[in-house]
N, C-alpha and C positions, 0 to 999 in steps of 0.2 A: 667263242674263242677270243682271247685277248691278244692284241698286238702291241709291241713296244715301239713308240715313235720317239725320235730325238728332236728336240727343239733347242734354240740357242738361249732362250730366257731361262732364268733359274727358278722355274716353277715345276712342281710335280702335282698332277691331279689325275683322278680316275673318272672317265665317262662311262657310258653304258658298256662298251666293248673295247675301249682303247685306254691303255695306261700311257700317259705322257710323262717322259723322264727328261730332265734337262741334261745337256752335255756335261755340265759342270759336276753333276752327280755320278755320272758313268765314267768319265775320263778325267785325268789330271793333265795339267800342262806345265811345261817349263820353257825356257827360252828356245830350245831347239826341237821339241816334239810334243805330241799329244800321246798319252799312254794310259794303259790299264794293266798294271802288273800285280797279279794276285797269286799268293802261294798258300797251299795247304801243307803244314809242316807237322810232323809227328816225331817225338823222341821219348826215350824211356830212361828210367834210373838204372844205374849199374846193376847187372844181374836181374833186372826187371822186378826188383823188390817193391812191395806194396807200401811205400813210405809217403806217398802224396795224399795224405788224408788230413782232415781237420784244420788246425792252425797252419800246418805246413802248406796245404793246398791253397788256402786263402792268401797267405803271404806270397806264394809263388805267383799268383795272379797279379798281385800288386806290383811285385818286382818286374814281371814281364811288361806290364803297362808303363812302368817308369823307364825301362831300358828302350822300349819301342819309341817313346817320346824323344829320348836322347838320340836315337838312330834316325829320327824323322820318318818313321813308318807308322802305319795305322793298324791296330788290331781290330779286325772286323768281328771275330768270334774266338772264344777260348774255352776249352773244356779240360779240366784236370781230373784224370782218372787215377785210382790208386797206384797203377803201375805204368802209366804213360800220359803224355800231354798232347792235345790236339790244339793247334793254333792256326787261324786263318788271317793272314796279313796282306796289306796292300803296300807294295814297295815302290821303288822308282827305278828307271832304266839303268842307271849307272851303278846300282848296288848289286854286288854279287851275293847270290843266295847263301853261299857258304859263309860269308862274312856276317850276314844277318843271323844265321843260326848259331854260329860260334859266339857272337856277342851275347845273344839271348841266353844260351846255355852257360857260358862263362860267368856272366854277371849273376844270374840266378843261383848258380852253384856256390859261388864265393859267399854271397849274402846268406843263403839258407844254411850253409854249413857253419857260418859264424854265429848265427842266431839260434840254431837248434843243435845242441850237442849230440842228441840221439842219432842224427844223420852222420856225424863224424865217427860215432861208434859202430854203426851198422854198415857203412859203406866206405871203401877206400877212396872213392871219388863219387860225386853226385850222379853224373850222367854217363851213359854208355857213349862210345865214340861215334856211333852211327845215328842216322836219322833218315826219315822219309820226307821227300818234298815232291809235291805235284803242282803244276801250274793250273790256274783256273782262269777261264775267260768266257766271253759271251758268244764266241764263235766256235763251233765244234771242229774237230779234226777233219771230219768228212766234208764239211762246208769249205774249209781251206783247200783241201785237196781238189775239190771240184772247181773252185775259183781259179787255182793255179793251172789246172789242166785246161780250163776254158780260155786262158790267155793265149794259147798257141794259135788259135783261129783268128785272133784279132789283128 
């Protein structure tokens, strides 16, 4: 069984049964807090049309990385399927998730529709208005509930 230990040095290494991870890899810092804000985001093209293939899919990945850099967020993982996009991002505490999603969708829509005329012909707009977002963390919901309930007795 492997256990994860946090240390203050910026080293990561594996011993027989222990993975040692630095705090700087797991958490980010700013002037007022230490944080770990990660989101799994999914969205679809309008009418869930299968238009995200070939050159469009490759260009979409490039555009999302460009906009993420401009927004100062990190893309941990990205997968473009023919009819939807999965993206796993690390944000920061003051960024509203709807702002991040709207910026990613807006920028990519504008650029893709200007570069690929087939998208303008097939779709009235690139993306549907809805999206899915889930938060991701190292601590489970059950562990948080147990911790909060355990605070009463202290």
